[in-house]
N, C-alpha and C positions, 0 to 999 in steps of 0.2 A: 539414229543413235550411233555414237562413235564406237568402233570395235577395236579390240586389242589383238595383236599377234599371239598365237598360242604359246610360244616360248616365253613371252613376257608375262602372260596371264598366270602361268604356273611356276614362275620364279619363286624360290623359297621365301624371299623377303616380301614379295607381293602377297604370297599366301598368308604369311603371318599378319600382314597388315589387314588383309581381308577378314581373317578370323577376329582380329581386334575390333574392327568396325562392326562385324556381325554381333559380337558379344554385347556391345553397348546399344546397338540399335534394337536388339531383342528386348532390352529392358523397357523400352517405350513402344514396342511394336503393337502392344495390345490397345493403345490409344492413338487415335488420329484426330487432328483438329476438326471440330464439327463445322458444318456449313449453315446451321440454323440454331436458334432464331436470332436474327439481327434485323431490327425494325427501324426505319427512318420515319419518325412520326411527323405527321402534318405535311407529308410530301407525296407527290404522285410519281416520283422518279426514284430509281435505285442509286445507291452510292457504294462504291468499293473503297475500303479503307483498311490498310495493313492486312490484306488478305481476307477481310470480312466483307461480305456483300449485304449491305443494309437495304432491305426491301421497303419501298414506300408504302405506308399504310392506306393510301388512297386506293390501292389495287391489291389487296391481300389475296393470296391463293393458298397459303399453308397455315394461316391463322385467321381467327375471327375477331372482329372489332365491333363492339357494341357501345354506342353512345347516343342517348336520346337527344342530347343537345351538345354539339361540339362545333368548334370552328378552327380554322387554321390561321396562324400568324407567321409572316415571313420577315426575315431581317432585311431591311432596306439598305443596310450598310454591310453587305455580305463580304466585301473585300477584306474586312478585319475580323471576320468570324470564322471559327473552325467549321469545316464543311458540314459535319453532322449537327451543328447548332444553328443552321440557317433557317430552319423551320421548327414550329412547335404545334402540337395538338393541344387545344384548350378545351376543358370540360367545365360546364356550369352545373352539371348534374352528375350523380354517381355513374361512372362508366368503367368498362373493363376491356382488356385484351384477353382472348382465350386462345391457348396454344394446345395443339395435339402432341402429347408426350408419348413417344414410342419406345422409351427405354428407362427402366428404373435406375436411379442413381442420385448422386449429389450434383446439383446444378449451380452454376454461376448465374446470378441474376444481377444485371447492372442496369441502373436507371440513370439516364443522362439529363441534366437540367442546366439550362442557361437562360437567364432572364435578359435577353438581348434588347428588350424595350422597357421603358418605365412602367408600362401597364403590367408586364409579366412579373415584375418585382413585387406587385401587390398580391400575388397569389398566396393562398394559405390552404393546405389540404392534407389529407391522410392518404397513405398507400398501404394496402394489405394484400396478402397472397397466402393461399393454402390455410386460411383460418388464422393467420398471424398478422399482427400489426407491424409493418415494417417502418413506416414513418408516421409521425403524428404532428399536426399543426406545422407542417413543413413549409418553408419558403426558401427561395434561392435567388441570389443576385448574380454573382460571378459563376462561370461554368463549374459544375460540381458533378462528380459521379458517385452515386451511392451503390455500393456493392454488397450483395448478400449471398450466402450459401444456404441452399435449402435441399432437403431430400424430397424428391418428387417421384411418384410412381406413374406407371403407364395410365394414361387417361387424359382428361381435360385439366388444364392448369390456367387459373385466372389471376390476373393482376388488376386489382380494383383501385381506381382513383376516386376519392370522395372530397368535395369541397368542405372545409371545416365549418362553414356557416352559410346561410342563404345568400349573403351578398358577396361571398368569395368564389373562387374558381380554382381548378387544378390545371396543370400542364405537364408535358413531358416532351423532350426533344428526340430521344432515341432509347431503345430498349435492347438489351442482350439477354438471352436465356439459352445456355448451352451446357451440356453435360461435362462434368469435370472427370479427370482420370479416376479409375477404380481405386478405392481405399484412400481417396484424397483426404477424407476426414474419418478418423477412427471413432468408434462409438464410445470408447472409454478413455479416461485419462486420470492422472493424479489430481485430486481436488485440494487446493491450497487456500487457506483463509489468512487474513492479515496477521492474525496472532501466531501463525506458523503451523497450526494444526492442519493435518492433511489426511485424506482418506481417498477412496476410489469414487469417481464420478462416472455414471453410465447414462445411456440414452442421449448422447450428444446428437446423434443423427435425427432425433425426433424434434429438434428445435432449430430455428433459423439462426444463422450467424451474420452479424453485421461488421464488415471490415472497418476498423478504427485506425490502425497503423500498419503500414507495410514498409519496412526499413531495410535498406541495403547498407549493412554495417561495414564501415571501412571503404565503401565504394561511392560511386557517383549516382546521380539521378538516372533511373531507368524508365523509359516511356513504353507505351504499348508496342511501339515499333521494334523494340529489342527485348521484349519479354515473350515467353513461350505461350502464355495464355492472355496476352494483351493487357497485363496489369501495369500499374505504375508503382515504382519504388522510390523512396526519397533517402538522401544521405542521413546519417545518424548524428552528425555534429551538433545540431541544434538541440538534441535531447540529452547530451552528455552533462552529467552533474558537475564533474570536474574535468574539463577538456584536457588539461595538462597530464592527466593520469593515463591517457590513451594516445596511441598513434596508429595510423593506417599501415597495414602490413605491405610489404613489397608485392607487386602484382605477380601472381603465379603464372608463369609462361606456358605451363602445360594445360591439360584439360581435366575437369573433375572426373574422378574414376568412380562412376556410378556402379553400385553393387546390387546384386540380386537380393531382393528383400528390403532394399533401401529406397530412398526417394529417386525419382527420375528428374529429368530436366524440366518437367512440367510442374513439379512442386516448387521449384525456384530455378531461375535461369542460371546458366554458367557464370554470368557476371556477378551473381551474388556469392556463389561458392568460391570464386577465384580471388575475392578480396575479403579482408577481415580487419577488425580492430584488435590490437593486442596491447599489452601493458607497456607503457612508456618508461622502460627501466633506465635509470640514470645512476651511474656509479658514484656521482657526487652527493646523492641523497644519503641521509643517515640510515634510511630503511627503504627497501624496494618491495616491502610486503604490504600492498594496498589493493584496493578494489577499483574496478571501472564500473561506473553506475550510469544507467540511463533513467531519466525522469520523464514519464510519459503521461499526458493528460488522458483521463478516462472518465466515464460517468461514475458518479459516487454510488457506492453500495450496490454495484451491479456485478454480474457474473460474466467472465470473459474466458475465451479460449486463447491461450498464449502459446505460440509456436516459435521455438528458438532453433535456428539453423547453424550447423557446425560443419566445417570442412578444414582439416588440418593442412593448411598451405604454408605454415610458418616453421615447421620442424624439419631438421636435417635428417632425422631417422625416426624409426618407430619407438614407442614406449618411453618417451622422454618428457611428456607433459601429462599431468593430471591436475585438475583445478576444480574450484567450487563455483556453482551457479546459485545465486541467491534471488529469491522473490520476496519483496517487502522486508528484506533483512532478517526475517524470523524463520524463513524456510531455506534450507540449502540442500543441494544435491551434488554429489561428486560426479564430475564429467571425466570419463576416461575414454577418449576416442577409440582406443585400440581394442577395447572389449566389445565395441559395436562392430567394427570392421578392422581387421589386421592389415590395414592398407593406408598409406599416406594419401592425402587429397581425396578421401572417400567421403562424400556428403552423407550426413544423417541429421535428423532433427528430433526434438523432444517436444511433446505437447503437455500442457498443464491447463486445468480449469482453475482460474484464480478469481476469488471474490475481492472486489476493490473495497477500500475503506471509505471513510467520509471526507478524505482530503481532496478528492478529485484527481489524484495522481497514482500511478503505479511505478514501483521502483524495481528494475531488473539489474542485477550486478553479477560480475564475475570476478574471481580473485584466486590467488595462488594457494597451493597446499605445500606445507613444509616438506612433506615426504616426496614431492615431485622432483625429478632430476633437474628439469628446467622449471624454475618457479615463475611461471608466467601463465597467462590465460588469453583466450581469444573468442571472438564471436563473429559470425558471418552475416546473419540475417535475423530479423525479428518481426513477427506478425502478431497483432492483437485484434481479436474479433469479439465483439460483445454478443453474448448469448441472449437472444430475445425471448421474452416469456410468451406463454400461450394466451389464448383468449382473444381471437381475432374478430374481424367484423363480418366474416362470412363462415359458413360451416366448412368442415374439411371436404376437399374435393374428392380425395381417394380414401374411402373407408375400408378397413380390413375385411376380408371375407368372413361370413357369418360362422363358418365352421370353427373359427378360433374361439368363439364365445363359449362353446362347450368345453374346450380345453381350459379356458380361464376359469369358468365356474367350477369345474371339477378340481382344479388346483386350489382354488380358494377354500372349497369344502374340506379338502384334505388337510390344508394348513390349519384351518379352524379346529378340526378334530384332533390334530396333533397337539395344538396348543392347549386344548382342554385336558388331554391326558397328561401333558407336561405339568400343568398347574396342579393337578391332583398329586402327582409324584413329588412336586416341590413342597406342598403342604405337609404330606406325610413324612417327607425327608426331614423337614425342620423339626417335626415333632419328636423324632427319635434320634436325631443326629447330635452328637456331642461337639461342642466348639473345639476346634483344633487351634493350637498356638501357631501364630504366624512365624514364618522364618525370619531371621534377622535381616534387617535392611541395612545396607552399608551406606552410611552418609559420609561423603568425602568433602564436606565443607562447601563454603560458598564459592571458592575458587574453582571455576569450571562448571559449577552447578551440576555435577555428574552424580548419578545415583545408580545403584544396582537394584533393579525392580525385584520385588519378591516374586517367587515363582508360585507360591500358594498362599492365598488369603481366604479366610472365612468371612462371613458377613460382619463379624465383629473385629476383624483384624485391623491394625493401624499401621499405615505406612511410616508413621513417625513414632512408633511405640517405644523405641529405645531412648527417647529424649527425656522422658519423665519430667515434663514441663508443668504438670498440674494445671493445664489449661484446657484439657479435653472436655467437650460437652457432648451429651448424647443426642442422637438424631431426633429422638422423641421430644427432647427439650427444645430443639430448634423448630420442630413442627408446631409445637404449642406457641412458641414465641412469635412465629410468623403467621399463625392461624392457617397452618398447612400451606405456606407460601402463597398467601392471598394476593392476587394481582393488584388489589386496591392498596396494598401496603408497599408495592414496589416503588422505589424512589429514584431508581437509575439503572443503567445498564452499561457496562464497560468491558475492558479487555478480558477480565476474569469471568464475568457472567452477570447475573442480575443481582441487584442490591435491594434489600427489604428493610423497612423500619420495623423493629421488633421490640417486644417487651419480655424480659426474662422473668422467671418465677419470683425473683426478689424485687421486681418492679423497675429494674434498671432498663432504660431505653438504649438500644444498641442498633448498630447497622450490621446486617447479615449479608455477606457476599457468597453466593452459591454458584459454583462453576457448573456450566452445562456442557455435556459431551459434544465435542466438535465445535464449541463456541469460543471457549476461553483458553487461558493458559493451562499448562500441564502440571504434572507432579513436581518437577524441579522448581517451578516458580512458587507453587503452593508450599513446598518445604522451605524454600528460601525465606518467604514471608514470615513463616512461623519462627524460623531460626533467628532472624534479625530482630523481630519485634518482641520475642520472648527474652532477649538478652539486653535490651536497651529500653530506657524510659526517659522521656524528656517532655517538657511542657509543649514543645513545638513539633513533636512527632505523634502521629495518631497511635493510640494505645490498642494493643491486641487484648481482647477480653477472653477469647477462647477459639477453639477450632473443633471441627467434627470431620472424621474421615470414615465413619461407618458406612457399610454397604456401598463402597466405591465412591462415596460422596467426597467432595472437597469444598468445605464450607469454612469461611473465616468470619469471626465475630469481632467487631470493633466498637469503640466508643462512638456514639452517634454524634455527628457534626451537623448541628441544626441549620446552619446557613449554606450547606452544600459546598460546591467547588468554587474556587476563585473565578474561574471562567464564567460561571453563571452570572456573576455580578459585573462582568465587563462588557459582554456583547450579546447577551440574551439569546443564546442559541437554543435554550430550552424554554421557548415561549409557552406561556400558559402555566408554568410552575409557580409555586408560591413565592419563589425568590426572584422571579424574572423582572420585577419592577424595582428591586433594590438597587440596581445598577446606578441609577441617577442620584442616589444618596451617598455614593462613595466619594468622599472628599479626598483631596490630595494627602492630607495628614493620615487619614485612615488607610489609604493605599500604601503609603510609606511604612506604616506600622505593620501591615500585613507582609510586605516585602521583608522587613526586618525580622519578623517572627519566622518566616520561611528560611531566611538566611541563617538564623540561629540554629534551626533544626538541621540544616545541611552542614553547618560548621561542626555541630556536635557529631554527626555521622562521620565526618572526615577525621575527627580527632578522638573518637571514643575508644580507640584501642591502638596498640602499636602499629597495626596495619591500616586501620581506618576502613570505612565502608563507603563504597562509591554507589550512589543511588541508581544511576544509569537511565532514569526515565523521568527527569525533572520537567514538569510542564504544568500549566495552569489548572488542569483537571486533577492533578495529583497534589494540589495544595487545597486543603479543606479549611472551612471556617466554622468555629463554634458559635454559640448564640451571642457571644460578645465580640465576634469578628477576630478572635485570636486564631492565627494561622498555624496549621499543623501539616507537615509533610506526610504523604501517604503513599501506598502502593510500592512495596519493596520487593516485588516478585522478580525483578531483573537485577537486584543489587549484587554487587561483588565485593569481596574483600580485596584490599590493596595488597601489594607484594611487600614482603619483609625487606628484600634486598634490591629489587628492581624499581625503576621509576615509573613503570607502567605495567599493566596486565594485558597480555596478548589474548584476544578473544574475538569471536564472531560479532558482527555489528548487530546490536539490538537497541531499541529505543523508539522514539516517535519522530516522524519526519517533520522538519521545520525546526526541531530543537537539537538535532544531532550535531555534535562537535565535528567539524570538517576534518580535523586531524585524525580523530578516531575513525571516521568513515573511510578515510583513505588508507591509513596505515594499520588499522585494527588494533591500535594501542590505546587502551582505556586508562585514564588517569583521573584524579580528583578534579583536574582542570576541565574535564569533559562535563562534569556537573556545573562548573562555573559558566561554561558557554551556554548550556541549556538555561541556566538561571538568568543569563543576560537576555535571552529571548523572552522569558517571562516578564522581566522588567519592562521591556518594550510593550508587551501586551497590556501591562498595567497602565502604562502611560498613554498608549494610543487606542486602547479598547477595541482591538481587532485581532483576528486569529493569526497564528504564526504563518500559516499558508492560506491564502484566499485565491483560488483559481479563477474567480469571477472578475478579478481586477486586471488592469493592463499588465503586460509582462513584467515591467520593471517594479511593479508594486506587489507582485504575488508573494514574494518571500519577505516577511517582515524584518528579519535581521538585516538583509541587504538594503531594504528601503530605509530603515531607521538609521543605519550607518551612513547612508548617502546624505541624509539631512543633518545628522550630527556633525559630519566632517565639513559641511557647508556652514555650520554654526547657526542653523535655522531649525532646530528640532521642534520648536514650538509650532511649526507649520503642520505637523502631522499628529499633534496630541488630541486626545479625546475632546470634542467640542465642549463637553460639560465642564472641562477644566480650564477652558480658555479664560485668561485674565485672572485666574485664581491661584497660580503657582508663582511663588517668589522666584525671580529670575536667577538668583544665586543658587537656590535649591535645585532648579531645573538644570543649571549648568553642572552642578555636582552630580546629579542623577545621570545626565547625558554622558559625562566623562566616565562614570562607573560602567554604564552600558558598553561604551566603546572599548574599555579595557577588558570586560568580560568576553567580548566578541572578537578578540584578536585571533588572527588566523593560526598562529602558533601557540600551543598551550603554555610554553615556558614564559610567554609574555603576558599571560593573564594573571590577575591577582588571585590570591587564595580567598576562600570564603571568609576568613578572618578580615582581610582587607576590604572585601565587598561590604561586610557588615559595618566596618568602621565608616566607610563612605556613606552608606545609607543612614546611619545614625546622624552623621553630620548634615546630610541633606534634610533630615527631619528637623534638626535644630535650627538650620537656616530658615526653614519654612515657619517655624514657631517663633523665632526671635528676630528674624531679619538680619542676623549677623552676617557680615561679609567675610569671606575667607580670603586670606592673602595668597598670592600666587605661589609662594614657596611651601605652603602647607599642603602636603599630599600624603596619602596613606602608604605610599611605597617608599617614602624617604625615612631615614633614621634620624633626621635633625630634630632636636627637642623643640617643643612648642609650649605655649602657655595658654591656659583656658582663661576666658573672662571670669570675673568674680561672680560665681554662682554657687549657691549652697548645695553641696554634694555630700551625700551620706555613703560611706564606704564600709564594708565589712570584710572580714577575711573570706577568701574564696571558698573555703570548705563549708562555710555557713550559708553560702548562696546557692547550693546545689538544688536544682529544681526537683531532683529525685526524691527529696524529702517529702514532697507532696504524695508520692506513691509508696513511701517507705521501702524503697529499693536502693541498697547501697551501690553507688556508681563511682567509687574512687574519687578522683579530683575533678571530674567533669561537671560543669555547671551550665545553667541557662545563660549565664553571661560570659563574656570573653575576659580572659584573665590577663591580658597584656595590653599595653598602650591605651589609647584614648577610648577605644570601644567599651572598655569596662566602665569608664567614667560616664560616658554618654548613656549607657544602659541604666544608670542609677540617677540620672538628672531628675530633680524634682521640679518640674515646670507645669504650670496650669495647662490643662488640655492635653498633656501627654498621655501615654498608655495608662 
């Protein structure tokens, strides 16, 4: 070893440098890279790769290999195959590798698969470990690494390979099992649901994690050669929802300043923390207040651990950036790097347990805060790991010591005794307690949807008691109407909770939506729905019959819509329901009539007051159909009032993915044109009979809006219509409909038509389908040029006598079911055989 002269060793600068090195080396001194287990399967020779020595399983000394029937296959074209994929162990019967674990902890388990021959590509098998199923009916073609994180205790650890059926087989090329750094995975994290509700999630360490995404945000591809734990990281560009919204930060020339209590270089390598994506701020834009969003494929309706890595390598000084982190647009967390560590370039991370929705995608976003000195945001890394459920193919290898049983039993007995005493106290307390009045709830209106929660509520208190709406129903009445929420009466389940078909005392059949704790939307959405629907009535808006908020319940009661949602009639997602077969009966005329009805409802919302109401969640599941297929817009929990003086409302992004206005998504500016965009997506659903997002389709077809615009601009929209409609749509009607869709889906809101204009176009498309009349090129809903109708008998009445509100005996000023300007009023009154 090279030695240094004493006078140089103790030079002050050298001493400072030495202390600096010792400080950061001490952060990771507790962990050293392990030398086991790395197994070269199907080989009798060892292999050294990136500092790891893979031991051939033909001569195991530190592990046990059990296979009643196995064989080896070697790649004959080894010059083009990565070294650890030149051999494979093949199992025709259930077989396992057994490892001796000498240290408790979280372990990385990596399984390497490469079907280097045509025979290996026919394999289909399951893999389990520690009583958990890791892979099911798995097969592999190109080289793939499946990585898992498991908590393993001292003892025997088995990895079991089982062919899926008698004629199949299993194989593996290489195995890695090694302990991760201490506290690599915490046992608790915030638990987030797609609706935005969150609580605390515990026992993470008791469940295996499967790595789905590991992304070097703002950086390049990282391979095992340049990662501290031999991981692979991919760039984030392919996942960006709007690439123009983000830019790569300048490469930080220094080193990450790892802090005590924070992550070490083993949590993510330096090259992750030294690069970042930040907002692409452009002074020429009208607004630089937008989000950066990543759109990541995940398994539907599954639970995931999401880890987001931060390291402020973009700020010139401390305390200049504070920004928002969004998960699924409905949950946001303020990220203030300096409350974690008062140091620039200091890495830290945040963990969340996130439940995915049924879209097959997860959305992670960052965006600025107005109170931040620098209104920007950044992200360095992102990892998503699916939490695998229990119930494996073999029993737990490491059972807890029996002495814990006594503690558990004693605890259970104590809890039961306590609950019994508590129940007695509650019964006697109710008997003698007088009902206290609730404190006043401050309702600040729809703008901001902000409420001041009451600090004291009795079981009879009402969160909306000061509204005096005359719509309140008792919980006893709701129980009777639903037969105590009989599961046989449940007709659906959505963002708010479960929906039941019920019958009130007066015989009225209604729909009862009951929020479930931790499942649906919260108090602001509940109040907003009541506020909106209690103030407006329209033939094409679902009517609110009443609500119940006793005993912390949040229950909404609506008119019952016999035919369910529009989506149910388009692509049969609810197979087995009574409406699932109706889809094939939906003619083009009926579909247009449904679209027109929904457009009338939305137009009424937009014009029903000086400020108007923005729905904010227009989609095919929020358009309901009655027994006559009359369309009614529903679900107003996310609605907002427009602004009296501004052209938009600044707000956090909420809505449903696939329908979100891109302008709203980027700039957080909500307008009525945001509803128009969403309605344009619904129009495409109606025409094509497919979901707004279908992750099972090829990449260019996943997003219906993009796919539909592609064919519309080619002038070949008929190529993607519902096959049931093939040859049944008048070409002029289809052209009118396609032009309407294209205008609704314009990138910039100012270029989109109003709902008034959309309704005009849809009425015209319906007339063209019914009469075959050809529209002249100069006739367009956005022009002011006069035009002449063909000679058709038209009945017109003064607008005040046409108000649909007369049906409900609710005075609603001048607003009617029909449009009071231009041709749309005339079209809505056309007397043509076969029309509405």
